[in-house]
C-alpha positions as CSV (number, residue, x, y, z in Angstrom):
1,M,0.0,0.0,0.0
2,Y,1.4,3.4,-1.0
3,S,0.9,6.4,1.2
4,A,1.8,10.1,0.9
5,V,3.3,11.9,3.9
6,L,3.2,15.6,4.0
7,A,5.3,18.0,6.0
8,P,4.2,18.8,9.6
9,A,3.1,22.2,8.4
10,C,0.6,20.6,6.0
11,A,-1.4,18.2,8.1
12,S,-5.0,19.3,8.2
13,W,-7.9,18.8,5.8
14,R,-10.7,21.3,5.9
15,T,-13.8,21.3,3.7
16,G,-12.2,18.9,1.3
17,L,-9.1,21.2,0.6
18,L,-5.6,20.8,1.8
19,T,-4.6,23.8,4.0
20,C,-1.0,24.5,4.8
21,G,0.2,26.2,7.8
22,L,2.5,29.2,7.8
23,G,5.5,26.9,8.4
24,I,6.0,26.2,4.7
25,F,5.9,29.8,3.6
26,A,7.7,31.3,6.6
27,L,10.7,33.3,5.7
28,A,13.7,33.4,7.8
29,A,14.7,36.7,9.3
30,F,18.0,37.7,8.0
31,P,20.4,39.8,10.1
32,A,21.1,43.4,9.4
33,A,24.2,44.6,7.7
34,T,27.5,44.5,9.5
35,P,28.6,47.6,11.2
36,A,31.6,47.9,8.9
37,L,29.4,48.1,5.8
38,G,26.8,50.3,7.5
39,Q,29.4,52.9,8.5
40,A,30.5,53.4,4.8
41,I,27.0,54.5,3.8
42,T,25.5,57.8,5.0
43,I,22.0,57.9,3.5
44,D,18.6,57.7,5.1
45,K,15.9,55.1,4.6
46,A,14.5,57.1,1.7
47,G,17.8,56.9,-0.2
48,N,18.5,60.6,0.3
49,P,22.1,61.4,1.1
50,T,22.9,62.9,4.5
51,G,26.0,63.6,6.5
52,Q,28.5,66.2,7.4
53,Y,30.7,66.1,4.3
54,G,28.2,66.9,1.5
55,A,26.3,63.7,0.5
56,A,29.1,61.2,0.8
57,V,27.1,58.2,-0.7
58,D,28.3,55.1,-2.5
59,R,26.7,55.5,-5.9
60,R,26.0,51.8,-6.3
61,F,23.3,52.0,-3.6
62,A,22.1,55.6,-3.9
63,Q,18.7,56.6,-5.3
64,I,18.4,56.6,-9.1
65,A,17.4,59.5,-11.3
66,P,13.8,59.1,-12.4
67,T,13.2,58.5,-16.1
68,K,11.0,60.6,-18.3
69,V,9.2,58.2,-20.6
70,E,5.9,59.3,-22.1
71,L,3.2,56.7,-21.4
72,S,-0.2,56.3,-23.0
73,N,-3.4,56.6,-21.0
74,A,-5.0,53.6,-22.7
75,P,-4.8,50.3,-20.8
76,L,-2.8,47.4,-22.0
77,D,-4.8,45.0,-24.2
78,S,-4.2,41.3,-24.7
79,K,-2.6,41.6,-28.1
80,T,0.1,44.0,-26.8
81,R,0.6,41.9,-23.8
82,L,1.4,38.8,-25.9
83,E,3.7,40.9,-28.1
84,L,5.6,42.1,-25.0
85,E,6.0,38.6,-23.7
86,R,7.3,37.5,-27.1
87,L,9.8,40.4,-27.4
88,L,11.1,40.5,-23.9
89,Q,11.3,36.8,-23.1
90,A,14.9,35.7,-23.1
91,E,16.1,39.3,-23.7
92,Q,19.6,39.9,-22.5
93,G,21.1,43.0,-20.9
94,F,23.7,44.3,-18.5
95,A,23.2,45.1,-14.8
96,M,23.8,48.8,-14.0
97,R,23.3,48.2,-10.2
98,P,23.8,45.3,-7.8
99,F,20.9,42.9,-8.0
100,P,20.2,41.0,-4.8
101,R,18.7,37.6,-4.6
102,G,15.6,36.8,-2.5
103,H,11.8,36.5,-3.0
104,K,11.1,40.2,-2.6
105,G,13.7,41.8,-4.9
106,L,13.8,45.3,-6.2
107,T,10.8,47.5,-7.0
108,L,11.0,50.3,-9.6
109,Q,8.3,52.8,-10.0
110,A,7.6,53.9,-13.6
111,N,9.3,57.3,-14.0
112,G,9.9,57.2,-10.3
113,K,12.2,56.0,-7.5
114,L,13.8,52.7,-6.6
115,E,12.7,50.8,-3.5
116,P,14.7,50.0,-1.4
117,A,17.5,52.5,-1.7
118,G,20.3,53.4,0.7
119,E,21.0,51.3,3.7
120,P,17.9,49.0,3.2
121,Y,19.3,48.3,-0.3
122,L,22.7,47.4,1.2
123,D,21.0,45.3,3.9
124,M,19.2,43.3,1.2
125,V,22.4,42.6,-0.7
126,T,24.2,41.6,2.4
127,A,21.4,39.4,3.8
128,E,20.2,37.7,0.6
129,G,23.4,37.5,-1.4
130,L,24.3,38.9,-4.8
131,C,22.8,37.7,-8.1
132,A,24.7,40.1,-10.4
133,K,27.1,42.9,-9.8
134,P,27.3,46.0,-12.1
135,G,28.5,45.0,-15.5
136,D,27.3,41.3,-15.3
137,R,24.9,39.9,-17.9
138,L,21.2,39.4,-17.1
139,V,18.6,37.3,-18.9
140,I,14.8,37.8,-18.6
141,T,13.7,34.2,-18.0
142,D,10.1,34.9,-17.2
143,L,7.6,37.8,-17.4
144,K,4.4,38.1,-15.5
145,F,1.6,40.8,-15.6
146,D,-0.4,41.8,-12.7
147,H,-3.1,44.5,-12.3
148,N,-0.5,47.4,-12.2
149,K,2.8,45.5,-12.1
150,M,5.2,43.8,-14.5
151,I,7.3,41.2,-12.7
152,F,10.6,40.2,-14.3
153,M,12.4,37.0,-13.4
154,L,16.1,37.4,-14.0
155,N,18.6,34.6,-14.4
156,G,16.0,32.0,-13.4
157,G,14.3,33.9,-10.6
158,P,14.9,33.8,-6.9
159,D,12.4,31.0,-6.1
160,A,13.0,27.3,-6.2
161,K,10.9,25.2,-8.5
162,H,8.3,22.8,-6.9
163,R,8.4,24.5,-3.6
164,F,5.3,22.7,-2.4
165,L,6.5,19.3,-3.7
166,R,9.7,19.6,-1.7
167,H,7.5,18.9,1.4
168,V,6.0,15.7,0.0
169,Q,7.4,12.2,0.4
170,I,6.1,9.0,-1.1
171,G,7.0,5.5,0.0
172,T,5.9,2.2,1.5
173,G,6.0,1.4,5.2
174,S,8.9,3.2,6.9
175,V,10.9,3.8,3.7
176,M,10.0,7.2,2.3
177,N,11.5,9.0,-0.6
178,P,11.1,12.8,-1.4
179,V,9.3,13.7,-4.6
180,V,11.8,16.4,-5.3
181,P,15.4,15.6,-4.1
182,D,16.9,18.3,-2.0
183,D,20.0,19.3,-3.9
184,A,21.9,22.3,-2.8
185,S,23.6,22.7,-6.2
186,N,20.2,23.5,-7.7
187,D,19.3,26.3,-5.4
188,P,18.0,29.4,-7.3
189,Q,20.6,32.1,-8.0
190,G,18.4,34.6,-9.8
191,A,16.7,37.9,-8.9
192,R,13.3,39.5,-9.1
193,L,12.5,43.0,-10.5
194,T,9.0,44.5,-10.2
195,L,8.0,47.5,-12.4
196,T,5.0,49.2,-10.9
197,F,2.6,51.8,-12.5
198,K,0.2,54.2,-10.9
199,D,-3.2,52.8,-11.7
200,R,-2.8,50.1,-14.4
201,I,-0.4,49.0,-17.0
202,P,-0.6,51.3,-20.0
203,E,-0.3,50.6,-23.6
204,M,3.4,50.6,-24.6
205,T,6.0,48.9,-26.7
206,D,9.1,46.9,-25.7
207,K,11.3,50.0,-26.3
208,D,9.2,51.9,-23.6
209,V,9.8,49.0,-21.2
210,K,13.5,49.0,-21.8
211,A,13.6,52.8,-21.4
212,L,11.9,52.5,-18.0
213,L,14.3,49.8,-16.9
214,A,17.4,51.7,-18.2
215,P,18.6,52.9,-14.7
216,L,18.9,49.2,-13.7
217,I,19.4,47.2,-16.9
218,S,21.0,48.3,-20.1
219,F,19.8,46.5,-23.2
220,D,22.2,48.1,-25.6
221,V,24.7,46.0,-27.6
222,K,28.0,46.3,-25.7
223,T,31.2,44.5,-25.1
224,P,31.9,43.3,-21.5
225,I,34.3,46.1,-20.9
226,Q,31.9,48.7,-22.2
227,A,29.1,47.3,-20.0
228,F,31.4,47.4,-17.0
229,T,32.8,50.9,-17.5
230,D,29.4,52.4,-18.2
231,T,28.6,51.8,-14.5
232,L,31.6,53.9,-13.3
233,P,32.3,57.6,-13.0
234,P,33.7,59.3,-16.1
235,K,37.2,59.8,-14.7
236,L,37.5,56.1,-13.6
237,K,36.0,55.0,-16.9
238,D,38.7,56.9,-18.9
239,A,41.4,55.5,-16.7
240,I,40.3,51.9,-17.4
241,L,39.9,52.5,-21.1
242,N,43.4,54.1,-21.2
243,H,44.9,51.1,-19.4
244,H,45.8,53.1,-16.3
245,V,45.7,51.7,-12.8
246,M,44.8,53.9,-9.8
247,V,45.1,53.2,-6.1
248,G,41.8,52.0,-4.8
249,M,40.6,50.1,-7.8
250,T,39.2,46.6,-7.5
251,T,40.6,43.5,-9.0
252,D,37.9,43.6,-11.7
253,M,38.9,47.1,-12.7
254,V,42.6,46.1,-12.9
255,T,41.7,43.1,-15.0
256,F,39.7,45.2,-17.4
257,A,42.4,47.9,-17.6
258,L,45.6,45.7,-18.0
259,G,44.3,42.2,-18.4
260,P,45.4,39.2,-16.3
261,P,48.9,39.5,-14.9
262,K,51.7,37.3,-16.1
263,Q,53.0,36.7,-12.6
264,K,51.6,36.9,-9.1
265,I,53.6,36.9,-5.9
266,R,52.2,36.6,-2.4
267,E,54.1,38.2,0.4
268,V,53.6,39.5,3.9
269,E,54.7,43.0,5.1
270,G,54.6,43.2,8.8
271,Q,51.3,41.5,9.6
272,M,49.5,42.5,6.4
273,P,49.4,39.9,3.6
274,F,49.3,41.2,0.1
275,E,49.5,40.0,-3.5
276,E,51.8,41.6,-6.1
277,W,50.6,41.6,-9.7
278,I,53.5,42.2,-12.1
279,Y,52.9,43.6,-15.6
280,G,55.6,44.0,-18.3
281,E,59.2,42.8,-18.7
282,A,62.6,44.6,-18.8
283,P,63.8,46.6,-20.7
284,D,60.2,47.9,-20.9
285,P,58.7,49.6,-17.8
286,V,57.5,47.0,-15.3
287,Q,54.4,47.8,-13.3
288,F,53.9,46.3,-9.8
289,V,50.3,46.4,-8.5
290,R,50.0,45.6,-4.9
291,I,46.6,44.2,-3.8
292,N,45.2,43.6,-0.3
293,G,41.9,41.8,-0.2
294,N,40.1,43.2,-3.3
295,R,41.6,46.6,-3.5
296,V,44.8,48.2,-4.9
297,I,46.9,49.7,-2.1
298,R,50.1,50.5,-4.0
299,V,51.2,51.0,-7.6
300,E,54.9,51.1,-8.6
301,I,56.3,51.7,-12.1
302,A,60.0,50.8,-12.5
303,A,61.7,51.9,-15.8
304,V,65.3,51.3,-16.8
305,G,67.6,54.1,-15.9
306,K,64.9,56.1,-14.0
307,P,63.9,56.2,-10.3
308,P,60.7,54.1,-9.5
309,Q,57.4,56.0,-9.3
310,I,55.2,55.0,-6.4
311,W,51.6,55.9,-5.7
312,D,49.9,54.8,-2.4
313,K,47.1,57.4,-1.9
314,D,43.6,56.2,-2.5
315,E,42.1,58.0,-5.6
316,V,39.1,55.9,-6.3
317,E,37.1,56.1,-3.0
318,G,36.2,59.8,-3.7
319,L,35.2,59.0,-7.2
320,M,32.7,56.3,-6.1
321,R,30.9,58.8,-3.9
322,T,28.0,60.7,-5.4
323,D,29.6,64.1,-4.9
324,G,33.0,63.1,-6.0
325,T,34.7,64.4,-2.9
326,P,37.7,62.7,-1.4
327,L,37.6,60.9,1.9
328,A,36.6,63.0,4.9
329,P,39.4,63.7,7.3
330,D,39.6,61.7,10.5
331,N,39.3,64.1,13.4
332,H,39.6,61.4,16.0
333,T,43.2,60.6,15.4
334,R,46.2,61.9,17.3
335,T,50.0,61.6,16.8
336,I,52.1,60.1,19.5
337,A,55.7,61.1,19.6
338,M,58.2,58.3,19.9
339,G,61.0,58.5,22.5
340,D,61.6,60.9,25.4
341,N,59.6,64.1,25.6
342,Q,61.9,67.0,24.6
343,R,61.5,70.2,26.7
344,N,62.8,73.6,26.1
345,P,64.7,74.6,29.3
346,D,64.2,78.3,28.5
347,T,60.5,78.3,28.2
348,Q,59.3,75.0,29.9
349,A,59.8,73.9,33.5
350,P,61.4,70.6,34.1
351,A,59.2,67.6,34.8
352,P,58.6,66.8,38.4
353,P,60.5,63.8,39.8
354,P,58.6,60.6,40.3
355,S,56.9,60.3,43.7
356,L,54.7,57.9,45.6
357,R,52.6,60.7,47.0
358,Q,49.0,60.9,46.1
359,P,47.3,64.1,44.8
360,G,46.6,66.3,47.8
361,D,49.4,64.9,50.0
362,P,51.6,67.6,51.6
363,T,55.0,68.1,50.1
364,P,58.2,68.0,52.3
365,S,58.6,71.8,52.0
366,A,55.2,72.4,53.7
367,A,54.9,73.3,57.4
368,P,55.4,70.3,59.7
369,T,52.2,68.8,61.3
370,A,51.6,66.8,64.4
371,A,51.8,63.6,62.3
372,D,55.2,64.7,61.0
373,A,56.4,65.3,64.6
374,R,55.5,61.7,65.4
375,G,57.3,60.5,62.3
376,V,54.2,59.3,60.6
377,G,54.6,59.1,56.9
378,E,58.2,60.1,57.0
379,M,60.6,58.2,54.7
380,K,63.6,56.8,56.6
381,P,66.4,54.5,55.7
382,V,65.7,50.9,55.9
383,E,67.3,49.2,58.9
384,F,68.0,45.5,59.0
385,P,67.8,43.6,62.4
386,K,71.2,43.2,64.1
387,Q,72.4,39.8,65.3
388,K,72.6,39.3,69.0
389,P,76.0,38.2,70.5
390,D,76.5,34.4,70.9
391,D,76.9,32.9,74.4
392,Y,79.4,30.4,72.9
393,P,81.6,32.1,70.4
394,D,83.6,28.8,70.0
395,A,81.3,26.2,68.5
396,T,83.4,23.3,69.9
397,N,82.2,24.2,73.5
398,L,78.5,24.0,72.7
399,P,76.7,21.4,74.8
400,R,76.0,18.3,72.8
401,T,73.3,15.6,73.2
402,P,74.9,12.2,73.7
403,Q,74.5,9.7,70.8
404,P,72.8,6.3,71.4
405,D,76.0,4.4,71.1
406,Q,77.6,6.6,73.7
407,Q,74.7,5.9,76.1
408,T,75.3,2.1,75.7
409,T,79.0,2.5,76.4
410,D,78.3,4.4,79.5
411,A,75.8,1.8,80.8
412,K,78.4,-1.1,80.6
413,P,80.1,-1.9,84.1
414,N,83.7,-1.0,84.6
415,S,86.2,-3.8,84.3
416,D,87.9,-2.8,87.5
417,A,84.7,-3.2,89.5
418,K,84.3,-6.4,91.5
419,T,81.6,-8.8,90.6
420,P,79.6,-10.0,93.6
421,A,80.1,-13.7,94.5
422,P,77.2,-15.9,94.0
423,D,75.3,-16.9,97.1
424,S,76.3,-20.4,98.4
425,K,72.9,-21.0,99.7
426,T,71.3,-20.5,96.3
427,P,71.3,-23.7,94.3
428,P,72.5,-23.5,90.8
429,S,69.9,-23.4,88.2
430,Q,69.2,-26.7,86.5
431,P,67.6,-27.3,83.2
432,A,64.0,-28.3,83.3
433,Q,63.4,-32.0,82.6
434,N,60.7,-33.1,80.2
435,P,57.7,-34.7,81.8
436,P,57.2,-38.4,81.2
437,S,55.4,-39.3,78.1
438,S,51.8,-40.5,78.5
439,Q,52.5,-43.4,76.1
440,Q,55.0,-45.2,78.4
């Protein structure tokens, strides 16, 4: 006999229908972004830049500029809907912003703003994971129409297939087999993008849809390096296209600018590990790009017959901010001089000598008090106890305790002493005789 076993969350039948508890569709609460990432972004929940140094925002998570696409007032009919599905299905583009995974995804208002933006956007990327970074290729794998929404599934979508069947097992007796095997390698890696309209979806063409999605997805024909550099500031884009490396670039930027290195060397300076990427061979100029983690921290160009040129100041961090300003100065740092403190004897008094006195204790130059008269608290030389004179200066005359062998010798009688004569009346002792045996 075959039987079907459902998950504990689906265990009740009501009015002939199978009702599932909230356990199947419960979503795990993901933690917020780490403090290190949160401190790098200074924008509010609405995506508007805030802060002391003039809108210092990472442009990848900042609010987008609204588009200006003229839309019709007529509603979308079935013929246009089928045409949009045919033209947009399997359409490829390039990501202009980071696309997070997860069931919710990003929501873009037509000719409006992006939700979420700012720190919530960063939190979603940190918690859900990254589907595509700026410059990566995206494919529209599915398109759905709602009352006033167009839902795009990118790179397969964020939801796993057969979500309900994953909780069903079929078998005989105690041997049960899942209908859909749980394979971690088949977990979804895609993203969801929702395009919302005010009242309903208007009549429009595929070009209008692509123009509305332009801040997030570029559908133009580009090479990979063009798609990547279009997401960067103009100065940084020109540097990559001119094959110039700047301090602060990522490894992807270096690869697009100079290509893969011919040689990599891993070393440790102090307690900081780094990787040296070497480009070029003598007698041509040799370029050494030092990378720590995912960032360039030092660039050195060595030419024959010339002193090496070294750059170690970050130039990219300011370009990645929306206002293009450099990093804000750190007002919480101080410089500590090494070695002894040098004083000017003409203008500065000498440092006081070290003392065990607590603050408020009287100094020795103060007027003597009653406690000082008694000697309380006065520092005096240390005196060690003196040894008392011995009663026996010569150790040979010390009284000694007799040893056990000496006591035995003293207890023996003197050979000169006379031994008393035995008493004639006392009979000599005779050995005792054995009693007669009872057998005789």
